[in-house]
C-alpha positions in Angstrom: 45.2 98.6 78.5 45.5 101.5 81.1 44.2 99.4 83.8 46.5 96.5 83.0 49.5 98.8 83.3 48.1 100.3 86.6 47.7 97.1 88.0 51.3 96.1 87.2 52.9 99.2 88.5 50.7 98.8 91.8 51.9 95.2 91.9 55.6 96.3 91.7 55.0 99.2 94.3 53.3 97.2 96.8 55.7 94.1 96.9 57.1 93.6 100.5 60.3 95.5 101.1 62.6 95.8 104.0 66.1 97.6 104.3 67.8 94.0 104.4 65.8 92.7 101.4 66.6 95.8 99.4 70.4 95.6 100.2 70.4 91.9 99.3 68.5 92.5 95.9 70.7 95.5 95.0 73.9 93.6 95.6 72.5 90.7 93.5 71.8 93.0 90.7 75.4 94.4 90.7 77.0 91.0 91.0 74.6 89.7 88.1 75.8 92.8 86.0 79.5 91.7 86.7 78.8 88.3 85.8 77.2 89.0 82.6 80.2 91.5 81.7 82.9 88.9 82.5 81.0 85.9 80.9 80.8 87.6 77.7 84.4 88.7 78.0 85.1 84.9 78.7 86.5 85.6 82.3 89.8 87.0 81.1 93.0 86.9 83.1 92.5 89.7 85.6 93.9 90.4 88.9 92.2 90.7 92.2 93.0 94.6 92.2 91.1 94.7 88.6 87.9 92.8 90.0 87.7 94.6 93.1 87.7 97.9 91.5 85.5 96.9 88.6 83.0 96.0 91.5 83.5 99.0 93.7 83.2 101.5 90.5 80.1 99.6 89.2 78.4 99.4 92.6 79.0 102.8 93.7 78.1 104.3 90.3 74.8 102.4 90.2 74.1 103.2 94.0 74.6 106.9 93.2 72.3 106.6 90.1 69.6 104.9 92.4 69.8 107.4 95.3 69.2 110.3 92.6 66.5 108.5 90.8 64.5 107.3 93.7 63.6 110.8 94.6 62.6 111.4 91.0 60.4 108.1 90.9 58.9 109.2 94.2 57.7 112.4 92.9 56.6 111.0 89.4 54.4 108.2 91.1 53.4 110.2 94.2 54.5 107.2 96.1 56.3 106.6 99.4 60.1 105.6 99.4 59.5 101.8 99.7 57.1 101.8 96.7 59.5 104.1 94.8 62.4 101.7 95.6 60.4 98.8 94.5 59.7 100.2 91.1 63.3 101.4 90.6 64.7 98.0 91.7 62.6 96.4 88.9 63.6 99.0 86.4 67.3 98.3 87.4 67.2 95.0 85.5 67.9 97.1 82.5 71.6 97.4 83.6 72.0 93.9 82.5 71.4 94.7 78.8 74.4 97.1 77.9 77.0 94.3 77.9 74.8 91.9 75.7 73.9 94.7 73.1 77.4 95.9 72.8 78.8 92.3 72.4 76.2 91.6 69.7 77.0 94.8 67.9 80.9 94.8 68.3 81.3 91.0 68.2 83.0 91.1 71.5 85.8 93.4 70.7 86.7 97.1 69.5 84.9 98.8 72.2 85.2 100.3 75.8 82.0 101.3 77.7 82.9 104.0 80.3 82.4 107.8 80.1 82.2 110.5 77.5 85.2 113.0 77.9 84.6 116.5 76.5 84.7 120.1 77.4 81.5 122.3 78.2 80.5 123.1 74.8 81.1 119.4 73.6 79.1 118.2 76.5 76.1 120.6 75.5 76.3 119.0 72.1 76.4 115.6 73.2 73.5 116.1 75.6 71.0 117.2 72.6 72.5 114.2 70.3 72.4 111.2 72.9 76.0 111.2 73.7 77.5 112.3 70.4 79.1 110.2 67.5 81.7 107.9 69.3 79.5 104.9 70.2 82.6 102.4 70.2 84.2 104.1 73.2 82.8 106.0 76.1 78.9 105.7 75.9 78.4 102.6 73.8 75.3 101.7 71.8 74.2 99.4 74.6 74.3 102.1 77.3 72.4 104.6 75.0 69.7 102.0 74.6 69.6 101.6 78.4 69.3 105.4 78.9 66.5 105.5 76.2 64.7 102.7 77.8 64.9 104.3 81.4 63.8 107.8 80.0 60.8 106.4 78.3 60.0 103.9 81.0 59.9 106.7 83.7 57.8 108.9 81.5 55.3 106.3 80.7 55.1 105.4 84.6 54.5 108.9 85.4 51.8 109.2 82.8 50.0 106.0 84.1 50.1 107.3 87.8 49.2 110.9 87.2 47.5 111.0 83.6 49.5 114.3 82.9 51.6 114.4 79.8 53.5 117.6 80.9 54.5 116.0 84.2 55.5 112.8 82.4 57.7 114.9 79.9 59.4 116.7 82.8 60.2 113.4 84.4 61.5 111.9 81.3 63.8 115.0 80.7 65.1 115.0 84.2 65.9 111.4 84.1 67.9 111.9 80.9 69.6 114.8 82.4 70.8 112.7 85.7 71.8 109.8 83.5 73.7 112.1 81.1 75.5 113.8 84.0 76.4 110.5 85.4 77.7 109.2 82.0 79.8 112.3 81.7 80.7 113.0 85.4 84.6 113.0 84.8 84.2 115.8 82.5 82.0 117.8 84.9 84.7 117.2 87.7 87.5 118.3 85.5 85.7 121.6 84.6 85.1 122.0 88.4 88.7 121.4 89.2 90.5 123.3 86.3 88.3 126.2 86.2 90.9 128.4 88.2 93.8 127.1 86.1 92.8 127.6 82.5 89.9 129.3 80.5 86.7 127.5 81.3 85.9 126.9 77.4 89.4 126.0 76.8 89.1 122.7 79.0 88.7 119.9 76.6 88.7 116.0 76.4 92.4 116.0 76.7 92.3 117.7 80.1 89.7 115.0 81.3 91.8 112.2 80.0 95.1 113.6 81.6 93.1 113.9 85.1 91.4 110.6 85.1 93.7 108.5 83.0 97.2 109.4 83.9 99.0 106.8 86.1 100.1 108.3 89.7 100.1 107.4 93.1 97.4 108.2 95.5 99.0 107.9 98.9 100.5 104.4 99.2 98.6 103.1 96.1 100.5 102.9 92.8 98.1 103.1 89.8 100.1 102.1 86.7 97.5 101.7 83.9 94.7 104.0 82.7 91.8 101.8 83.6 92.9 101.4 87.0 93.3 105.0 87.3 89.8 105.6 86.2 88.2 102.8 88.5 90.1 104.0 91.5 89.4 107.8 91.1 85.7 107.3 90.3 85.4 104.7 93.0 86.9 107.5 95.5 84.5 110.2 94.1 81.4 107.9 94.0 82.3 106.5 97.5 82.2 110.1 99.1 79.2 110.9 97.0 77.2 107.8 98.0 77.8 108.6 101.7 76.3 112.1 101.2 73.4 110.8 99.4 72.5 107.9 101.8 72.7 110.5 104.7 70.4 113.0 103.0 67.9 110.3 102.1 67.6 108.9 105.5 67.5 112.5 107.1 64.6 113.5 104.6 62.6 110.1 104.6 63.2 108.8 108.1 64.4 111.9 110.3 63.6 109.9 113.4 66.1 107.1 112.7 68.7 109.7 111.4 68.5 111.5 114.7 68.7 108.3 116.8 71.8 107.1 115.0 73.4 110.6 115.0 72.8 110.9 119.0 74.1 107.3 119.4 77.3 107.8 117.5 79.2 108.9 121.0 80.9 112.0 119.7 84.0 111.7 121.8 84.7 108.4 120.4 84.0 109.7 116.8 86.7 112.3 117.3 89.0 109.8 119.0 88.8 107.4 115.9 89.1 110.2 113.6 92.2 111.6 115.6 93.8 108.2 115.6 93.4 107.9 111.9 95.1 111.2 111.2 97.7 110.7 114.0 98.8 107.6 112.0 98.9 109.4 108.7 100.9 112.2 110.3 103.4 109.9 111.6 103.8 108.4 108.2 104.6 111.7 106.8 107.1 112.3 109.6 108.8 108.9 109.7 108.9 108.0 105.9 109.4 109.8 102.6 105.8 109.9 102.0 105.1 113.1 100.2 102.6 115.8 101.5 100.0 116.1 98.8 96.8 118.5 99.0 95.3 117.7 95.5 91.6 116.9 95.1 91.9 113.0 95.2 94.3 112.9 98.2 92.0 114.8 100.2 88.7 113.0 99.1 90.7 109.7 99.7 91.5 110.8 103.3 87.8 111.6 103.7 86.7 108.3 102.4 89.3 106.6 104.7 87.9 108.5 107.7 84.3 107.6 106.7 85.4 103.9 106.7 86.9 104.2 110.1 83.8 105.8 111.5 81.7 103.2 109.9 83.8 100.6 111.6 83.1 102.4 114.9 79.4 102.6 114.1 79.1 99.0 113.4 80.9 98.1 116.6 78.3 100.5 118.6 75.4 98.4 117.2 77.0 95.2 118.0 77.9 96.7 121.7 74.2 98.2 122.0 72.5 94.8 121.0 74.3 92.9 123.9 74.3 95.7 126.4 70.5 96.6 126.8 70.6 95.2 130.4 73.3 97.8 131.3 71.9 100.4 129.1 68.5 100.4 130.9 70.4 101.3 134.1 73.0 103.9 133.0 72.3 104.8 129.4 68.6 105.2 128.9 68.9 107.3 126.0 70.1 104.4 123.7 68.0 103.9 120.7 67.2 100.3 121.8 66.1 101.2 125.2 64.0 104.0 124.0 62.6 101.8 121.1 63.7 104.6 118.9 64.7 101.8 116.3 63.3 98.4 115.8 65.9 95.7 116.7 66.0 94.2 113.2 66.4 97.3 111.6 69.1 98.4 113.9 70.9 95.2 113.1 70.7 96.0 109.4 72.1 99.4 109.8 75.0 97.8 111.8 75.5 95.2 108.8 75.6 98.3 106.3 78.1 100.2 108.5 80.3 96.9 108.4 79.8 96.7 104.7 80.6 100.5 104.1 83.9 100.3 106.3 85.4 97.4 104.3 84.3 98.8 100.7 85.4 102.5 101.5 88.7 101.3 103.2 89.6 98.9 100.3 89.2 101.9 97.9 92.1 103.7 99.6 94.1 100.8 100.8 93.9 96.9 100.9 95.9 97.1 104.2 93.3 99.3 105.7 90.5 97.0 104.5 92.2 94.0 106.5 93.0 96.3 109.5 89.4 97.4 109.8 88.2 93.9 109.3 90.3 92.9 112.2 88.9 95.9 114.3 85.4 94.5 113.7 86.6 91.1 114.9 88.1 92.5 118.1 84.9 94.6 118.6 82.8 91.4 118.2 84.9 89.5 120.7 84.8 92.3 123.1 80.9 92.6 123.1 79.1 89.6 121.9 78.7 86.4 123.7 79.9 83.6 124.2 83.2 85.4 124.9 82.2 88.8 125.6 85.6 89.9 126.9 84.5 93.2 128.2 83.6 91.3 131.4 87.2 90.7 132.1 89.1 94.1 133.0 92.6 93.4 132.0 91.7 91.4 128.9 89.1 94.0 127.8 91.3 96.8 128.1 94.1 95.1 125.9 91.7 94.2 123.3 90.1 97.7 123.1 93.3 99.5 123.2 94.6 97.0 120.4 91.6 98.0 118.4 92.4 101.8 118.7 95.9 100.9 117.5 94.8 99.1 114.5 93.0 102.4 113.5 96.2 104.3 113.9 98.0 101.8 111.8 95.5 102.1 109.2 96.5 105.7 108.7 100.1 105.0 108.9 100.1 102.3 106.4 97.5 104.0 103.9 100.1 106.7 103.7 103.5 105.1 104.1 105.2 104.4 100.7 106.9 101.3 102.0 103.6 99.9 103.1 105.0 98.6 106.2 105.6 99.4 110.0 109.3 99.1 110.0 109.6 103.0 109.8 107.5 103.5 112.9 109.7 103.5 116.1 108.6 100.8 118.4 108.9 102.8 121.6 106.2 105.3 120.1 104.0 102.4 119.2 104.1 100.8 122.8 103.7 104.2 124.3 100.5 105.0 122.2 99.2 101.4 123.2 99.7 102.1 126.8 98.1 105.6 126.5 95.0 104.1 124.9 94.7 101.3 127.6 94.8 103.8 130.2 92.2 106.0 128.7 89.6 103.5 127.9 88.4 102.6 131.5 87.4 106.2 132.1 84.4 105.4 130.1 83.4 102.6 132.5 82.7 105.0 135.5 79.3 106.1 134.2 78.3 102.4 133.9 79.0 101.1 137.3 75.4 100.3 138.3 74.6 98.5 134.8 77.9 96.6 134.9 77.3 95.2 138.4 74.0 93.8 137.3 75.5 92.3 134.1 78.5 90.9 136.0 80.9 93.1 134.0 84.0 93.6 136.1 85.7 97.0 135.5 88.3 98.7 137.4 85.8 101.2 138.9 83.8 98.0 140.2 86.9 96.0 141.4 88.6 99.0 143.1 86.0 101.4 143.8 85.4 104.6 142.1 87.9 106.6 144.2 90.8 104.3 144.2 90.2 103.6 140.4 90.3 107.5 139.7 93.4 107.8 141.6 95.2 104.8 139.9 94.2 105.7 136.4 95.1 109.6 137.0 98.3 108.8 138.5 99.3 106.4 135.5 98.0 109.1 132.9 100.1 111.6 134.7 103.2 109.2 134.4 102.6 108.7 130.7 102.5 112.4 130.1 105.8 113.0 132.0 107.4 110.2 130.2 106.4 111.5 126.7 109.4 114.0 126.2 111.9 111.0 126.9 109.8 108.8 124.4 109.9 111.7 121.8 113.2 112.9 122.7 112.2 116.3 123.2 113.2 118.1 126.4 111.2 121.2 125.5 107.9 119.3 126.1 108.7 118.6 129.9 106.8 121.5 131.1 103.9 121.2 128.8 103.6 117.6 129.6 103.6 118.1 133.3 101.0 120.7 133.0 98.5 118.8 130.8 99.4 115.5 132.6 98.4 117.3 136.1 95.4 118.8 134.4 94.1 115.4 133.5 94.9 113.9 136.8 92.9 116.7 138.6 89.9 116.6 136.1 89.8 112.8 136.6 89.5 113.2 140.5 86.7 115.7 140.1 84.6 113.1 138.5 81.0 112.6 140.0 77.8 110.8 139.4 76.0 114.3 139.3 74.8 114.7 135.8 74.7 118.4 135.9 78.2 118.8 136.9 81.0 119.7 134.4 82.9 116.9 135.7 80.0 114.1 135.4 81.3 110.9 134.6 79.5 110.8 131.4 81.5 113.9 130.1 84.8 112.6 131.5 86.0 110.9 128.4 85.4 114.2 126.2 87.4 116.2 128.9 90.3 113.9 128.9 90.2 113.8 125.0 90.1 117.6 124.8 93.1 117.9 127.1 95.0 115.3 125.0 94.1 117.1 121.8 95.6 120.4 123.2 98.8 118.6 124.3 98.9 117.0 120.8 98.7 120.5 119.3 101.4 121.7 121.5 103.9 118.9 120.6 103.1 119.7 116.9 103.8 123.5 117.4 107.2 122.8 119.2 108.5 119.9 117.2 107.1 120.8 113.6 
């Protein structure tokens, strides 16, 4: 019997697995779980909002559970990450059982499966009593059976692999502890958030319900019923948590891939995209009646939306790199595909994951943000990928890239604006920002002149020559700085605008091919971005 179980576990562990097949299998499990739930509920009349957040909440909850348990499975079986993932994926079939068990017990009504709410002492009691005595609401019979199965199965797996009862008991205990914390997570969050507002032991289930079930607004999103509040808030929490866990897992298990992706992120562009998002949010606060709120869920929502924007940028980087290898061999030899730091198919899978993450995370905060970042990805594809590959045409490429940047700013504006529209944002400011983005974008092309020539990509530095292009772009940048006080109707900005505009013009003229120079072409985008940031801070200090 022992040999039989050992052969079964080895068969599961050694099944072929790639990142792409794992992602497909995990999504298939989640969709099947949702199909089972809704089939048993006879596909009730629900809105898109309901189905979207049922998906995000379920998906992100189980994703966090997987990330936490995979470390435990790896230690339990003394196996590598791929083998542990195979075992855990098979074990995740158990997530299909709770809806079936609950429907059989409660005959399809009279129960609600979600979380257990309680204070600290109550949580300790529930920990030793398998979630307490309220199986019709919170952690239902079906979920409790699921937890017991997982706890026993992981203990059995550990014993089969190690032949050590003590290790098996430790793994079972840790598995139960992880599942218990996830099943009571809103309660632990409430204890953390309210610990400075009232006595720690006085925090109870009513406080948890008030925090996670009370209708409220998170930025421009109006939450009107308690189930939506729970789904949205926990999606925000698990969205941020899953990003941290995914990054930690990649950094620990595949540091070479993590470092390659990190170095390839293009820090100036990361800052640029984050700056555009928060500029849009700031403009919404200034031009609309949006309240300035600094509570936990608003701050975390802003972080999740920032991660969505940066994921969209990273997805566009992958697309660009896949079609720019000829250019990169000449002018960007540190790119991961040029250095063979990442296999091409794996790199494409990372790109797909960044794309999916940008849509899910943005949709959690705002459906407008989801559509805008989807449009951003469409523009990025048209810009980089054949057959159109619009980056070959200087004026058209600049317009598309600048418009993509404007979409990020609008994402921030619409996420915060209570009217959920652009009519409150003055058009002169919108056009001015578009012109500013369009003028700044060609600066990145100076470093790629040799590679662009080989790939027949016609940028301003190629068409005009580097010196004339620097003079033209620098002059137009200076003009934009000087015009900004007129656009903002703020005469007090004229001298700062003249100073920072002149500094930008001068810095651009110092650009050189010499890599060791402070003004190397590769560093120019970061220098211009820093000058722009200081001017932005000056505007904020003088006008606000």
